[in-house]
TORVOMI-822769 format. One line per 4 residues: number of its first residue (from 1); for each residue x, y, z of N, C-alpha, C, O, CB. Coordinates in pm, whole numbers. Each point is the difference from the previous one (the first is absolute). Glycine has a CB too. Example, Ala and Ser with C-alpha at 12.3 -4.5 7.8 and 13.67 -1.06 7.14 Angstrom:
<atoms>
1> 1319:-569:780:-89:119:0:90:120:0:104:-2:66:-293:-115:59 ~ 154:222:-197:82:119:6:-77:109:73:51:111:17:67:-174:-232
</atoms>
This chain:
<atoms>
1> 3610:4397:-2230:-139:-10:45:-77:-105:-79:-79:-76:55:87:315:11 ~ 16:-242:-198:-66:-96:-87:41:-143:36:-82:-91:0:73:264:-183 ~ 140:-189:213:49:-135:36:-63:-48:130:-37:-117:12:254:165:-129 ~ -230:41:213:-62:-35:128:-146:-39:-18:-49:-92:65:207:247:53
5> -227:-85:-206:-140:-31:-30:-13:-136:-64:-93:-75:30:47:318:-57 ~ 137:-276:-62:0:-130:-68:21:-112:101:-65:-104:-6:153:211:-204 ~ 6:-84:306:26:-100:103:-124:-25:86:-32:-114:33:274:185:-31 ~ -312:36:34:-121:-11:79:-106:-81:-74:-68:-85:59:120:304:50
9> -65:-191:-238:-100:-73:-80:35:-148:-9:-89:-86:3:44:294:-136 ~ 175:-238:121:43:-139:-8:-28:-74:130:-47:-114:0:225:181:-164 ~ -149:2:277:-27:-62:130:-150:-26:18:-40:-105:50:243:220:46 ~ -283:-18:-137:-145:-14:10:-49:-116:-86:-86:-78:41:66:324:4
13> 76:-256:-165:-38:-108:-92:37:-137:58:-77:-96:-12:108:252:-183 ~ 86:-164:259:43:-125:61:-97:-44:109:-37:-117:8:276:175:-59 ~ -281:38:135:-95:-33:106:-136:-40:-57:-67:-88:54:187:245:98 ~ -160:-92:-260:-126:-35:-64:5:-141:-57:-97:-76:11:59:318:-64
17> 151:-276:-8:17:-135:-57:0:-104:112:-62:-105:-12:193:201:-182 ~ -60:-66:304:4:-92:113:-139:-21:60:-38:-111:34:273:184:14 ~ -309:36:-36:-135:-8:55:-90:-82:-91:-79:-81:47:110:302:63 ~ -18:-200:-240:-80:-76:-98:32:-149:10:-91:-83:-1:85:283:-153
21> 134:-233:163:41:-140:13:-57:-61:127:-48:-113:0:259:161:-128 ~ -204:29:239:-53:-49:127:-150:-27:-9:-48:-102:50:226:230:70 ~ -252:-37:-184:-145:-18:-15:-30:-124:-83:-91:-76:32:58:325:-15 ~ 110:-269:-124:-19:-117:-87:27:-129:79:-75:-97:-13:140:233:-190
25> 42:-137:283:34:-118:80:-108:-30:104:-34:-116:24:277:166:-58 ~ -298:56:95:-107:-18:99:-124:-60:-67:-64:-89:56:152:283:79 ~ -121:-145:-253:-117:-52:-73:21:-147:-37:-91:-82:16:44:313:-106 ~ 167:-264:41:31:-140:-36:-12:-88:123:-58:-109:-5:212:186:-179
29> -98:-30:296:-6:-77:125:-144:-21:44:-39:-111:36:263:204:32 ~ -304:13:-70:-137:-7:48:-85:-97:-82:-83:-72:56:105:306:24 ~ -4:-236:-210:-84:-82:-88:53:-142:-18:-79:-92:-18:15:300:-98 ~ 195:-227:122:56:-130:-38:71:-73:113:26:-120:-11:-2:212:-215
33> 8:-24:334:69:-64:112:-84:6:127:-11:-99:72:232:160:-175 ~ -279:54:130:-77:19:123:-122:-89:12:-47:-25:111:127:255:-114 ~ -132:-278:-110:-119:-86:3:36:-149:10:-88:-85:9:-32:258:-144 ~ 250:-203:134:44:-140:0:41:-43:140:26:83:88:50:-59:-327
37> -70:-156:257:40:-54:129:-112:13:101:-90:82:-16:327:-25:-34 ~ -230:-138:155:-98:7:107:74:-1:133:76:-93:29:-253:-24:-170 ~ 155:219:221:66:13:129:-92:-54:110:-123:0:-14:253:201:-68 ~ -71:-246:192:-75:-40:119:38:97:112:117:14:34:-125:-261:-105
41> -91:313:127:23:90:113:-66:-59:124:-118:-34:-2:130:237:-151 ~ 65:-215:260:-50:-68:119:-31:100:112:76:94:25:56:-297:-88 ~ -245:179:129:-39:79:116:-26:-93:118:-61:-106:-16:-39:286:-133 ~ 145:-141:266:-29:-75:122:-113:71:74:9:120:28:231:-204:-10
45> -345:10:12:-114:56:72:-5:-62:139:-22:-120:14:-106:158:-231 ~ 149:43:317:1:-48:138:-135:24:65:-57:109:-11:304:-65:26 ~ -298:-145:54:-130:10:64:-9:-99:115:62:-107:-4:-166:182:-212 ~ 28:-39:318:-24:-95:109:-134:-72:-17:-45:-71:90:182:216:63
49> -199:-125:-270:-133:-57:-23:3:-138:-66:-105:-59:-26:21:291:7 ~ 203:-283:-8:8:-132:-61:55:-100:100:68:38:96:-36:65:-323 ~ -61:-229:205:50:-106:86:142:-37:-41:49:44:-104:-283:-130:141 ~ 299:7:43:134:-47:-34:-2:-83:-128:100:-7:-71:-39:7:315
53> -174:-63:-272:-11:-79:-123:-1:84:-126:31:-49:-108:-154:-118:239 ~ 88:295:-117:-1:91:-113:132:77:-15:22:68:-100:-269:-46:130 ~ 334:-34:70:128:73:-5:79:-44:-124:20:-120:-23:-17:140:276 ~ 42:78:-331:76:-30:-121:-86:-24:-123:52:-29:-108:119:-67:254
57> -303:108:-132:-90:-20:-114:38:95:-114:25:118:22:-210:-190:134 ~ 188:18:-278:42:78:-117:-120:27:-92:-68:-92:-46:299:-8:60 ~ -253:227:-38:-107:44:-91:63:73:-117:72:98:19:-240:-80:172 ~ 141:-64:-311:52:65:-121:-112:75:-68:-109:-53:-21:284:-126:-7
61> -148:304:-7:-96:82:-75:58:35:-137:114:46:-10:-206:48:225 ~ 13:-118:-319:35:57:-131:-121:75:-51:-113:-28:40:278:-158:-90 ~ -141:282:-37:-108:90:-38:18:53:-141:110:-4:-55:-136:67:294 ~ -83:-15:-297:3:75:-126:88:-68:-105:99:56:-47:-137:154:177
65> -1:-332:-163:74:-74:-102:-11:70:-136:98:7:-74:-139:-222:199 ~ -75:265:-156:-25:67:-128:55:-84:-117:76:48:-84:-66:177:200 ~ -51:-351:-116:41:-91:-107:-36:61:-136:-111:49:-21:82:-250:174 ~ 125:196:-244:-22:56:-133:73:131:-21:4:52:-112:-224:-163:109
69> 278:166:110:88:118:-17:139:-57:-29:17:-75:-95:-156:228:253 ~ 238:-117:-75:131:-63:-18:0:-139:64:97:-75:-14:15:302:11 ~ -221:-261:72:-11:-130:66:-54:-102:-99:-114:7:-45:76:103:269 ~ 124:-207:-257:-38:-107:-92:11:-134:72:22:-4:122:56:139:-323
73> -93:-244:128:3:-133:62:134:-28:69:3:-62:106:-163:-18:-280 ~ 268:127:115:133:-20:59:9:72:135:55:-54:96:46:33:-325 ~ -156:142:235:3:78:125:-87:-67:106:37:-1:118:2:212:-249 ~ -152:-267:91:-88:-68:95:70:-123:58:-10:-26:120:-192:108:-247
77> 272:-156:44:76:-116:49:104:42:102:19:-67:102:-56:-49:-321 ~ 105:226:192:101:51:93:-66:41:131:54:-26:108:88:105:-302 ~ -259:-16:185:-73:41:119:-37:-121:86:24:1:121:-114:197:-246 ~ 33:-300:63:-40:-120:74:120:-65:67:-9:-45:114:-179:9:-275
81> 301:31:90:122:-57:56:48:79:121:41:-57:100:20:-27:-328 ~ -66:218:217:43:87:110:-88:-20:123:49:-7:113:36:175:-279 ~ -216:-177:143:-91:-20:112:27:-134:68:9:-7:123:-182:148:-239 ~ 186:-246:37:17:-133:56:134:-17:72:10:-80:93:-156:-6:-274
85> 247:159:139:130:-15:66:-3:56:143:88:-32:80:24:46:-305 ~ -210:69:257:-13:50:138:-70:-101:90:-2:18:122:-6:215:-212 ~ -48:-338:32:-76:-101:74:-108:66:89:3:-12:122:200:-140:-124 ~ -296:221:-61:-99:77:77:-105:-89:67:-33:-109:-48:68:298:-109
89> -86:-140:268:-115:-65:63:-129:51:-63:-96:-75:-19:225:49:235 ~ -130:156:-247:-118:64:-59:46:87:-116:103:68:10:-227:-70:213 ~ 49:2:-332:26:88:-114:-124:84:-24:-112:-51:-3:276:-113:-101 ~ -143:295:88:-112:92:-22:26:84:-124:108:58:-15:-156:-50:262
93> -50:-3:-337:8:86:-118:-95:117:20:-117:-19:32:175:-178:-183 ~ -7:320:133:-82:118:31:-47:75:-125:-6:123:0:132:-104:213 ~ -159:-93:-319:-77:59:-108:73:45:-125:121:22:0:-264:45:176 ~ 63:-54:-283:42:37:-136:87:-109:-63:121:14:-14:-132:229:79
97> -56:-350:-103:69:-116:-59:34:23:-146:114:-21:-42:-234:-127:202 ~ 22:192:-238:18:20:-145:-15:148:-30:-93:65:49:4:-298:-101 ~ 179:288:-28:-9:142:-33:-124:26:-85:-32:-77:-90:284:98:101 ~ -321:88:20:-125:30:-70:21:28:-148:-94:-9:-79:6:101:291
101> 211:-59:-251:30:26:-141:24:-128:-79:11:3:-123:85:215:190 ~ -88:-331:3:37:-126:-65:-120:-93:-9:-66:-29:100:300:54:-14 ~ -261:-72:-206:-105:-100:-22:65:-137:5:66:-43:-94:-204:203:-49 ~ 119:-230:255:68:-127:21:-60:-107:-91:-121:-9:-17:170:72:255
105> 38:-144:-296:-44:-108:-88:-25:-126:82:39:-9:116:90:108:-310 ~ -194:-196:132:-27:-127:68:131:-70:36:12:-60:107:-231:39:-231 ~ 316:29:33:130:-63:26:72:68:117:58:-68:85:-42:6:-327 ~ -21:195:246:63:73:110:-69:-30:132:65:-16:104:1:198:-263
109> -198:-190:155:-76:-31:122:39:-136:55:15:-17:121:-205:158:-205 ~ 206:-238:-7:38:-135:44:140:0:62:23:-63:103:-168:-35:-283 ~ 238:169:117:137:5:52:5:72:135:69:-45:91:19:43:-326 ~ -161:112:247:-1:76:124:-63:-83:112:49:0:113:-63:214:-242
113> -93:-284:97:-66:-87:99:94:-109:46:10:-28:120:-232:76:-225 ~ 290:-112:11:92:-110:35:114:49:90:37:-68:95:-93:-44:-313 ~ 110:229:188:114:50:78:-44:40:141:65:-38:98:44:119:-309 ~ -218:-7:223:-45:44:132:-43:-118:87:4:8:122:-76:209:-222
117> 31:-326:36:-36:-121:75:121:-61:68:-15:-76:96:-170:34:-258 ~ 305:74:115:123:-57:55:47:71:127:94:-46:65:-31:-21:-295 ~ -127:177:264:37:69:125:-41:-88:118:-115:-42:10:88:272:-118 ~ 123:-255:195:-24:-87:115:-5:82:129:89:82:26:25:-272:-145
121> -218:168:198:-13:68:128:-70:-96:96:-113:-42:-24:103:273:-85 ~ 78:-266:218:-50:-106:88:-133:34:66:-78:-90:32:313:27:8 ~ -262:193:-20:-124:40:67:-97:74:-92:-98:60:46:227:-46:165 ~ -101:-18:-340:-97:53:-95:44:123:-78:95:69:36:-261:-159:114
125> 93:113:-259:23:113:-91:-129:82:-6:-109:-55:-10:282:-76:-128 ~ -159:264:145:-116:88:12:16:121:-91:112:35:-39:-147:-112:277 ~ -78:141:-271:9:119:-86:-113:97:28:-105:-35:53:217:-103:-228 ~ -86:263:135:-105:101:-15:14:54:-142:104:-16:-63:-106:78:315
129> -102:2:-300:1:48:-139:36:148:-7:-22:77:93:-150:-249:-151 ~ 229:209:-57:27:140:-30:-101:53:-99:-91:-71:-42:334:35:86 ~ -227:162:-81:-96:64:-91:8:-57:-141:-89:23:-82:104:184:219 ~ 92:-281:-168:15:-58:-134:-28:-150:-1:22:-66:-101:145:241:49
133> -217:-228:163:-29:-143:7:-146:-27:-34:-91:25:79:269:-53:95 ~ -197:-23:-294:-134:-33:-47:-18:-152:6:76:-69:68:-81:275:-218 ~ -93:-257:81:-36:-142:11:115:-92:-37:19:-104:63:-254:166:-116 ~ 313:-26:-49:114:-84:-41:98:-18:114:48:-110:26:-75:188:-262
137> 58:32:305:99:-4:107:-48:-84:118:73:-86:49:7:311:-120 ~ -203:-200:116:-51:-76:114:-14:-148:-34:20:-86:85:-141:291:-4 ~ 86:-234:-206:-11:-138:-44:136:-70:10:8:-113:48:-197:176:-202 ~ 294:3:109:135:-58:7:41:-21:145:49:-107:35:12:219:-251
141> -81:-12:300:41:-10:140:-75:-112:72:59:-74:79:-7:319:-79 ~ -181:-258:-28:-78:-107:63:47:-137:-47:2:-96:78:-198:250:-62 ~ 234:-164:-142:47:-127:-54:137:-40:54:35:-118:-1:-166:165:-204 ~ 207:50:252:137:-28:46:8:-21:151:110:-4:56:-26:138:-247
145> -198:-147:256:0:-34:142:2:119:93:20:-18:120:92:-186:-184 ~ -131:326:12:-6:118:84:-143:17:53:-97:-28:-70:284:137:-61 ~ -197:-63:255:-129:26:64:-27:150:3:88:78:36:-65:-287:104 ~ -143:249:-177:-37:141:-7:-37:53:138:-102:-38:56:22:6:-292
149> 164:120:290:-23:56:133:-112:104:1:-46:40:106:285:-82:-54 ~ -283:84:-169:-108:97:-6:-136:-66:22:-99:68:24:237:72:-179 ~ -141:-271:145:-124:-73:23:-19:-31:148:-111:8:53:127:-106:-282 ~ 95:64:296:-8:-32:144:140:4:61:98:-39:-63:-303:-105:24
153> 211:193:162:127:0:72:44:-144:28:-80:-93:-5:23:317:110 ~ 187:-240:-77:55:-133:24:80:-2:129:87:84:22:-79:-126:-269 ~ -38:-56:333:81:-25:118:101:-108:-34:-37:-109:-45:-153:175:200 ~ 318:-36:-133:108:-91:-37:58:-61:127:43:72:91:8:62:-300
157> -49:-267:214:55:-72:114:129:-70:-40:17:-41:-115:-249:9:210 ~ 324:19:2:125:-70:-25:44:-74:125:58:60:91:8:111:-264 ~ -95:-299:179:46:-88:107:-60:28:138:36:-66:97:173:47:-225 ~ -297:114:139:-62:28:130:-136:66:-20:-49:8:-113:277:17:220
161> -288:21:2:-135:52:-6:-8:153:-2:-109:57:12:41:-261:107 ~ 183:272:-135:0:146:-7:21:43:-144:111:-15:-52:-23:32:289 ~ -190:37:-303:13:32:-143:47:143:-22:10:79:94:-190:-243:-142 ~ 209:196:-77:11:138:-44:-113:23:-100:-51:-94:-61:306:102:97
165> -293:118:-53:-112:32:-87:48:74:-124:74:98:10:-225:-88:189 ~ 107:-56:-315:18:72:-126:-138:49:-43:-95:-79:-5:299:-61:-64 ~ -216:268:39:-132:55:-29:8:103:-112:91:83:-2:-160:-124:240 ~ -26:36:-330:-12:98:-107:-90:115:43:-72:-10:100:109:-170:-271
169> -34:287:96:-72:122:40:-151:-19:8:-66:68:79:248:63:-183 ~ -237:-221:24:-145:-16:-2:-54:-75:123:-121:-3:23:134:5:-271 ~ 78:-62:325:-44:-80:115:27:68:134:-46:-49:104:87:-153:-239 ~ 32:313:135:45:59:126:-116:41:90:-5:-40:117:208:120:-235
173> -294:-2:65:-109:53:83:-83:-112:61:-28:2:119:22:203:-262 ~ -32:-301:60:-82:-111:48:75:-83:104:-58:-42:101:-60:36:-322 ~ 247:-18:196:79:-80:93:5:65:139:-20:-68:100:158:-16:-292 ~ -112:213:197:14:68:129:-134:22:69:-4:25:121:208:85:-210
177> -313:-117:16:-131:7:64:-29:-126:79:-74:2:98:-6:147:-281 ~ 139:-260:139:-25:-130:63:111:-38:97:-25:-58:105:-102:-12:-308 ~ 252:104:166:117:-43:76:71:120:63:7:108:-59:19:-306:-94 ~ 24:176:271:75:107:67:117:-61:78:24:35:116:-234:108:-99
181> 281:-235:-81:112:-68:64:129:75:-29:59:-15:-107:-176:-208:88 ~ 158:304:112:120:82:-21:128:-79:9:108:53:-28:-233:139:118 ~ 116:-320:-50:121:-81:17:47:-64:-131:111:-53:-6:-182:8:240 ~ -13:51:-338:36:-63:-129:77:99:-87:-37:117:-10:-167:-265:22
185> 311:102:-73:77:80:-95:-82:12:-129:-40:-100:-59:263:25:160 ~ -246:200:-143:-89:24:-114:75:73:-111:62:104:24:-262:-97:130 ~ 194:-62:-275:66:59:-116:-105:36:-105:-72:-86:-49:283:-47:95 ~ -218:262:-78:-93:49:-101:67:-6:-137:111:50:-18:-225:102:188
189> 46:-214:-266:55:-17:-134:-74:93:-95:-121:-14:-21:184:-228:68 ~ 10:338:-105:-58:100:-90:69:-5:-136:110:-54:-14:-168:200:211 ~ -8:-88:-295:71:33:-125:46:144:8:119:29:-10:-256:-196:-123 ~ 44:258:151:30:143:5:28:43:144:-89:-12:85:-55:52:-289
193> 264:8:234:31:39:139:-87:113:52:-16:14:122:248:-86:-165 ~ -289:153:-45:-85:110:45:-126:-48:70:-64:75:74:153:61:-261 ~ -125:-263:163:-118:-56:66:19:-13:150:-97:-16:74:46:-106:-283 ~ 174:128:256:24:-17:143:-65:114:81:-27:-16:119:243:-103:-172
197> -240:232:-12:-63:111:72:-136:-38:58:-44:58:99:164:100:-250 ~ -185:-256:89:-131:-44:50:12:-89:123:-98:-22:71:11:36:-304 ~ 208:-65:257:16:-102:104:105:36:105:34:-83:84:-102:-84:-253 ~ 119:289:165:114:33:87:-36:3:148:90:4:85:3:126:-273
201> -221:-130:221:-40:-2:140:-42:-139:48:-46:-16:113:-25:253:-138 ~ 87:-336:-61:-31:-137:39:121:-66:67:114:46:-16:-280:-62:-175 ~ 140:-90:265:106:-74:69:69:-94:-98:-19:-122:4:-108:136:213 ~ 208:44:-306:77:-75:-99:148:21:29:41:109:42:-225:-85:-217
205> 263:-126:152:143:9:32:84:42:-120:89:85:11:-123:-260:162 ~ 6:114:-286:79:23:-121:-94:10:-119:-103:-67:-4:301:-58:100 ~ -164:210:-191:-70:4:-129:104:-8:-111:106:62:9:-297:77:88 ~ 161:-216:-200:90:-6:-116:-80:36:-125:-118:-31:-11:262:-148:121
209> -77:246:-203:-68:48:-121:99:3:-115:117:-32:15:-276:169:123 ~ 108:-99:-254:82:18:-120:-44:127:-70:-1:108:58:34:-359:-84 ~ -70:236:-101:-67:104:-79:90:115:-45:0:33:-118:-202:-93:243 ~ 276:121:-35:73:123:-34:129:-27:-78:53:91:-64:-149:13:267
213> 146:-227:-198:131:-35:-60:112:84:61:112:4:-52:-227:-68:-163 ~ 84:130:327:94:95:60:50:101:-101:115:44:5:-47:-218:159 ~ -156:209:-256:30:104:-97:69:-47:-126:4:72:-100:10:77:288 ~ 42:-274:-185:81:-54:-110:131:77:-18:106:-61:-12:-316:-14:-100
217> 203:208:109:119:83:-14:39:46:141:-57:96:52:-6:-18:-290 ~ 159:-148:297:26:20:143:106:109:23:110:-28:48:-172:-212:-7 ~ 26:362:-75:83:117:29:-82:88:93:-114:35:-33:238:-46:-193 ~ -69:48:342:-78:81:95:-67:120:-66:58:66:-85:99:-137:263
221> -279:96:-137:-86:108:-50:-53:-30:-140:-119:17:-26:248:145:165 ~ -41:-207:-229:-47:-33:-135:-93:-120:6:-103:-2:-68:316:93:-32 ~ -177:-193:181:-86:-119:6:-138:32:55:-98:-65:-34:302:-75:66 ~ -211:242:54:-128:38:58:-102:43:-106:-121:-12:19:242:81:187
225> -69:-19:-319:-89:44:-108:-73:-117:-64:-103:18:-65:256:174:24 ~ -98:-314:60:-59:-118:-62:-90:-76:96:-57:-103:-36:257:87:-112 ~ -214:67:271:-81:-69:101:-123:83:32:10:117:39:196:-227:57 ~ -322:47:-112:-126:68:28:-46:-39:140:-60:-106:20:-2:110:-266
229> 90:81:343:-41:-30:136:100:48:102:99:64:-33:-219:-260:-53 ~ 92:166:212:78:52:111:120:-87:37:92:47:67:-299:56:16 ~ 206:-228:-126:98:-95:50:106:-28:-107:-25:-69:-99:-151:-35:250 ~ 295:159:-126:104:-3:-104:124:-77:41:91:-17:-81:-177:235:4
233> 92:-265:201:117:-74:47:-26:-150:-4:-115:-44:-1:178:237:148 ~ 45:-271:-150:-13:-145:6:-63:-44:132:-74:-98:7:274:74:-156 ~ -169:101:256:-52:-33:132:-33:128:76:75:97:-4:60:-311:7 ~ -248:213:66:-39:109:87:-102:-51:102:-62:-104:-19:106:273:-167
237> -60:-96:294:-102:-35:98:-121:89:-18:13:122:-15:163:-200:177 ~ -293:18:-160:-126:72:-9:-75:-28:129:-55:-109:18:45:95:-275 ~ 8:112:346:-42:-23:138:86:-113:57:122:13:9:-362:65:-58 ~ 178:-188:88:79:-111:55:23:-113:-99:49:-107:36:-140:164:186
241> 55:-33:-348:13:-104:-102:129:19:-79:30:110:-48:-282:-127:33 ~ 328:-90:1:121:4:-83:-41:-26:-145:-52:-107:-32:199:27:225 ~ -124:177:-280:-40:-10:-140:122:-20:-89:92:81:0:-292:65:45 ~ 199:-257:-121:106:-30:-95:-58:7:-141:-107:-54:-27:227:-93:195
245> -48:215:-258:-45:14:-139:103:-64:-92:116:41:-5:-241:172:58 ~ 82:-314:-124:88:-76:-88:12:69:-136:-101:43:-56:36:-256:174 ~ 188:225:-173:18:68:-129:-44:-80:-121:-4:53:-112:191:63:217 ~ -220:-243:-85:-54:-79:-110:105:-58:-93:120:19:16:-317:122:-1
249> 145:-213:-113:86:-68:-98:-6:67:-136:103:20:-63:-138:-234:186 ~ -84:250:-168:-16:58:-133:3:152:1:46:63:95:-179:-262:-156 ~ 85:254:-48:0:146:-16:-140:45:-44:-82:-80:-43:330:80:-16 ~ -271:130:71:-127:57:-43:26:131:-70:87:77:42:-210:-189:146
253> 50:139:-291:11:123:-80:127:5:-83:-6:8:-122:-127:109:297 ~ 250:-122:-110:124:-10:-76:76:-124:48:1:-29:119:11:282:-152 ~ 50:-324:-61:71:-124:35:143:32:43:96:-40:-65:-239:-90:-97 ~ 153:202:273:131:42:50:1:0:151:-103:26:64:140:113:-270
257> 81:-167:264:23:10:143:138:60:21:95:-36:-70:-246:-164:120 ~ 163:290:45:129:63:28:28:-9:149:-74:55:81:49:102:-278 ~ 134:-227:232:37:-22:140:-115:-62:79:-20:30:118:177:164:-132 ~ -233:-280:-52:-120:-59:61:-30:-132:-71:-101:-13:-70:9:243:131
261> 181:-326:-43:-13:-128:-70:-125:-76:44:-51:23:109:300:-32:-128 ~ -298:-82:-65:-107:-90:42:40:-69:131:112:-50:13:-183:14:-255 ~ -22:34:338:35:-47:135:-115:-76:63:-116:37:-13:271:157:39 ~ -119:-302:44:-97:-68:85:41:26:146:118:20:29:-166:-200:-206
265> -50:179:265:27:22:143:-11:-132:75:-91:-80:-22:4:316:6 ~ 181:-256:106:-2:-115:90:-13:53:143:88:70:49:54:-212:-209 ~ -254:108:225:-23:41:138:24:-120:91:-51:-109:-24:-117:285:-49 ~ 246:-154:178:21:-104:101:-64:45:130:31:107:52:186:-181:-162
269> -307:-7:162:-63:32:127:89:-51:114:36:-118:5:-268:108:-111 ~ 266:98:196:82:-33:116:-79:24:128:-53:109:22:263:-51:-150 ~ -216:-160:211:-73:14:126:86:74:101:118:-32:20:-245:-181:-66 ~ 67:312:109:66:71:110:-67:-39:131:-108:-58:1:169:251:-154
273> 4:-162:263:-57:-34:130:-121:87:27:-9:113:-49:234:-184:134 ~ -317:19:-7:-125:74:31:28:122:84:-93:73:35:-34:-286:-47
</atoms>
């Protein structure tokens, strides 16, 4: 009986040791591997609201850089290179450029400005602000050729007279009071996806956002604990609006990512028949 008890204790100890090793490996991965590299995730958006000249248009979204966390100058250079290799027509940044815990230096500001200026987009670069974007962040974005969509919506033309609309949350109500053209493809640009609740009954086709980092720790149910709000998936429909949530580049609160690498989104607009 004593020998059998000893065997049971040994087996239990082995499982405890294995579990401890697994937990340690997961922690190492989350802090030192999961935050590295930049992935590109592509989505095809089909619509009959664009002209043939807009077919194949490429829109790149990056979000939540949180410069000063694990994101340093080397990571920013990699990000710019990744964006440019897609040869985007439009680039959109959806907020939180500098982490609120980081006091950016003049040298860092100059380097960040120089790198973001290298992003190439044939039809323009645009941004909205996040809750951590203060004067330093907007100053950098303005200096790097990005246009603030929160000041005014933008009609984007490409080789013809049928535009697409990019609009920030502060312009939606005013725009729809004046305009009622249901034939134009309209993309709502948000930082916080929860803001879509204010606009879900408007004639909008697509909304893109960031903010949630998709939980950073991408384990079902567990990741939900890290997301404040109703929208927890990378993609979902809200009434007739297609909502995409970008997991971002940087980190918040803890400098770790698990099964949720830094990612940029590439959207391709495809024209369908009327």
